[in-house]
N, C-alpha and C positions, 0 to 999 in steps of 0.2 A: 610904756607900762600899760597893762590892762587891769582895770579895777572892776570886779564883778560883785554886785550886791543888789538885792531886790528892793532896797529902801533908798530912794533918791537922796535923802538927807545924808546918808552915810557916804554916798558917792561924792556929794559936794564937799563933805569934810575931807575925804581923801585927796581930792583935787586941790583943796586949799592948803592942806598940810604939805603936799608934795610939789606945789607949784615951783617950777625951776626952768630956766632957759636951756638946761642941758638935756631935757627929755620931755616927751609929750605923754600926757595921761589920756588914755582912751577908756571909756566906760561901757559896761554891759549890765543890763538889769536882770539877767537870768542866766542859768546854765546853758540854755539853748542859744542865747545871744552870744555868749562867750565862744561856744563851739563854732557858730557861723563866722565869727570874726577870724578865728584861727584857721579856718579853711583856706583863706587867701592871704593871711598876714602873719608876720613874725613879731615877737615882742621880747623885751629883755626880762620881764618879770610879770607874774600874774598875782594880784592880790585878790584872794577868793574868800567870800563870806561862806561860812559853813551851812547855815540854815537858810535855805531858799526853797520856795515851792517847786513842784514838779521835780526837776533835777537839783539835788542839794550839792553842796560843794564837794563832798567826797565822790559822788557818782560822776560829777563833771570832771574831776581830776582823773578818775580812772579812765574815762573815755579819752581825755587829752593824752594820757600816757600810751594809748594804743595807736596813736597817729605818728607815723615816722617823722612828720614835719614838726610836731610840737612836743614829742616825748621828752626832749631834754630841756624844755622851758621850765625854769624854777617857779615854784608856787609857794606863796606864803598864805596860810589860812588865817582869817580874822573871824573871831567868834565872841559872842557875848554870853555864851553858856558857862556852866560851872567849870571848875578846874578838874573835872573828872579825867584821871590819867588814861582811861580807856579811850576817850575821844581823842586825846592828844596822840596816843599810839595809833589810832585809826587814821589820823591825819597824816602822820609820817608814813604809815604803810600805804596810804593812797597816793604817795608821791610828793608830799610837801617837803620843802627844805627848811621851813620854819613855821612857828605857830605863835600868833599873838592874840592875847585876850583883850577884849574891849572892856573898859576904855584903855587904849594903848597910849603910851608916851609918844608924842609927835617926834621928839628928837630920836628916840629909838627907831621909830619907823623910817624917818628920813635917813638915818645912818645905815640901816639894813638895805634900803632901796638904793642908796648911793653905792654900796658895795656891789650889788648885783648889776647896777648900771655900768659900773667900771669893768666888771667881768665881761659884760656883754660887749662893751666897746673893745675890750682886749680881744675877745673872740672874733669880732668883725675885722679887727686889724690883722689878726693871724690869717683869717680867710683872704683878706685883701693882699697881704704879703705873699701868701701861697699862690694866689692868682697871678700876681706880678711876676713871681718866680717862674710859674709855668709859661707865662707869656715871654719872659726873657729867654727861657730855655728853648721855647719854640722858635723864637727869632734866631737864636744861636744855631739851632739845628738847621733852620732855613738857610742861614748864611753858610754853614758848613756844607750843606747839600748843594747850594748854588756854586760854591767854590769848587767842589768836587765835580759837579756837572760841567762847569766852565773848563776845568782842567781836562776832563774827559773829552769835551768837544774840541779843545785845542789839540789834543793828541790825535783825535780822530781826523781833524782837518789836516794835520801834519802828515799822517799816514796816507790820507786821500791824495794830498799833493804829491807825495813820493810815489804813490801808486800810479797817478796820472802821468807823472814824468816817466815812469817805467814803461807804461803801456804805449805812450806816444812815441817812445824811443825804440819800439820794435815794429818797424813798418812792414816786415815780411810775415807777420803773424797776427792773428786775432786773439786777444785775451778776453775772456768772457766768464760770467758766473750765471748760475741758474738755480731756481728753487728745486731742491731734490724731490719734492712731493709732486710737482706739476711739470717739471722740466722747462718751465717758462723762464726765458733769460731775464736776469735782473741787472746785468751790466754787459756792454759790448764796447770794445775799444774803437777809437776813431779810424783805425786802419782798415775797417770795412769799406770806407770810401775808396781807398786805393785798390784794395784787393778784389772787392765785389761790385764796386760802383754804387753802393747803397750806404745811406747814412746810418749811424748807430740808432737814431730814433726810429727809422723804418724797421731795422732788424729787431728792435725791442717790441714792436707791435705783436701781440699774441698771434701765434700761428705762422708768422712770416719766416722765422728761423728754420723751422722744420720744413716749411714749404720750399725753401731753397735747396734742401737736400736732394740728391739724385733719387728718383722714384725707386730704383732698384736697391737703394741702400737705406731708405727711410726706416724700415722696420728694424734692421740690424743696428743702426745708430741708436734708435729709441731703446731697444732691449739692452744695449751696452750701457747706456747712461742710467737706466733703471737699476741695472745690476750694481753699478758703482754706488748709486744712492742708497741701495739696500745693504750691500756688504761692506762698503767703505774701502774697497780694494782699488788702488790706482790702476788705470788702464790706458794703453796706447793703441790707437786704431787709425786706419786710413779711410777717407770717404771723399765725396765730391760735393761742392757747393755750386749752385747755378749763379752766375753773374747776372747783373741787370741787363746785359746785352744778349742773354740767352745762352752763352757758352758756359762750360763747366771748368772749375778750377779744382785741383787736387789738394787735399790738406791731410797732414798727419796731426791728429789731436791727442793730447795728453790730458787726462782729467782725473780729479781726485775729490774726495769729500773732506771739507774743512769746517772748523768752527768759525762762525761769523762774528762780527763785532756786537751784534744785538743779542747774542746768547744762543742763537739757533745754529743751523748748519746750512752750508751752500755747496753746490758743485762748482769747482773752479776748473777752467779749461784753458789750454794753450793750443790753438790751431795754427800750425805752421804751413805756409804755402809751399807745396812740393810739386807744383805743376810742371816746372821745367825738368825736374828730376824724373817725374813719371813720363814726360814726353821722351826724354832720352832713353829711359828703359824700354818704352814701347817701340821707339824707332829701332833700337838695337835688336829687339825681339822680332820685329817685323822683318828686318833685313836678314836675320838669321833664318827665319821661317821661309822667306822668299828664296834664299840661296839653297836651302835644303830641297825645296820642291822643284825649283826651276833648273837646278843643276842635274836633276835625275834624267832629263830628256830634253832634246832640242825641239821636240814637237810641242809648241805652245798650246795647240788645241787639246792636247792630252794632259798637260801639266797645269795650265792656268785654272780651269774650273775647280778642281779639287783644292788648289791653292787658295782661291778666293773663298771657297766654301769654308775652309779652315780658319779664315780671318773673321768670319761672322758667327756670333755677334760679339766675340771677345774684344776684337780690335775696333770694329766699326759697325754701323747699321747697314751700310752699303759700300761696295768697292767697285771701282772701274779700273781696268787695265787698258791704258792707252799706249800705242806705239807711235813714236815720233822721231824725227831726225834731230841731230844735234843743233841745227839752226833754230829748232822750235817752230818750224813752219808746217810740216806735214804731220797730221794726227789721224790715227785710226783706232777706234774702240774695238779691242780684241775680245773682251769678255767683261761681264759684270756679275755681281752677286748682291743680294739684299736680304734684309730681315724686317722689312716694313710691310706689315699686313695691309692689304688693300691698295698698295702703291706700286705694285710690280709693273703695271702698264706705264705708269708715269716715269718710273726709273728707266724702263726700257726705252720709252720715247725720248727721254732726256739724253740717252746715249747716242741718239741719231744726229744730234747737233754737233757742230764742229767749232770749238771744243764743247763737250757737254757741260763742263764746269768752267765758266768763263773767268772766275777769279783764281783758277789754279795756276801756279807758276809753270813757266815753260822750261824745257830741258836745260838751257844755259843757266837759268837762275838756280835750278836744282843742283847743278854741278858746282856752282859757286858756293852753295850752302852745304857742301859736303854730302849731298845726296838726300837731305831731309829738310822739308819746309812745313811749317804749321801756319794755319790761318784760323784765328779764333774770333768769336763774336760777330759773325757775318750777319748783317742786318738786311731787312727787306729793301731798305733804301739803296744799299750797296748793290743788291741784285738787280734792281730796276735800273740803276745808273749804268751797269755794265752790260746789260742785255738789251738789244734793240728789237729782236724778234719776239712778238707777243706770245706765240705758242711756247717758245723756249722759256720765256719769263714765267708763264703760267705753270709750267712743269716744275721749275725751280721753286716757285713760291709754294706750290702744293707739297713738294717734298721737304722744303724749307731746311736745308742743311745749315748747321750752326758752326761747325768747325771742320777743318780739312787737314789731313796729313798727306803730303805728297812725298813719295820716295822714288828716287832714281834707281832702277834696277840694272841699268846698263846692259 
């Protein structure tokens, strides 16, 4: 309770009349003091003397009603003036809830104050209950959200386990996903270890995925993926990936744009290793091309050069035609072709060695393999281990062939 009166004896009387363990009486000796107290404090009731110097009770009440914090605080005016009804009306108009004339009956004052104290306690209890209700609702919402998040996480983990089981069960293909905006991979299946000799962690390194593409196909693959990301049209295309040993593997990639679990979109891809299929197609095409050219004339000097020229660069970067006996002992380089700028002399020099390509299979091995043999991933160590002549080794390392297709033309 706040009692406001400019006469100390009146304040002492009020404190004596209202002394109670149920509430505290705070006093102010002026309207200004009352306003200063209400700036930082709340109270259940204000007992305001009407006649005070400077700010009287009416003006003080008017200012109190203008403050959002104190506008609803009940005010009882206490006055020793006459019973002029105009003053009483002014008091009620100024925001008073009651009006007592001095000398007032202590029991009446105590009764009125007790009512407002009870109302204030009820108000505080309502506020407290509302806060408890808000806290309870917040806790319930938190529990509900936590349960939903836990269920979502459980489902996500279940989907992830099923997805991991799926991708690890497809050893002949690479399953991957990528950001459609940047084309940076976000997931790559463990099958890259077997198919490319590289770990998924390495392939997820920014730039490595596209760096492994064949240089002649990099722009085409990029444009294709960007088109899928923009238009959302599923696409199938073929391309090559470089293995860690330097050789290339052929893949057929199916890709599409899908909605991801986090609410965005991702590019999903399935890259199937079709290297053996491409080798078979290439071998058959090469044999058909060789048969077409070489059957037109028995003069090898006339037929071989255009034949080799036709194989470059679609089939290979360089070609050598060696004539040998069925025992695999006698070899003669009949002709060669190349598409390696600046390496013509080295390729020509390489053809003078017997045999020019030391890891190439001999005639009996070719016949046993039905006329076609492949060698992939040839390393520098393998070249050094198989070549004793320093000049021969130097030429091979400079040209640095990575793969070989040997075809018996019979």
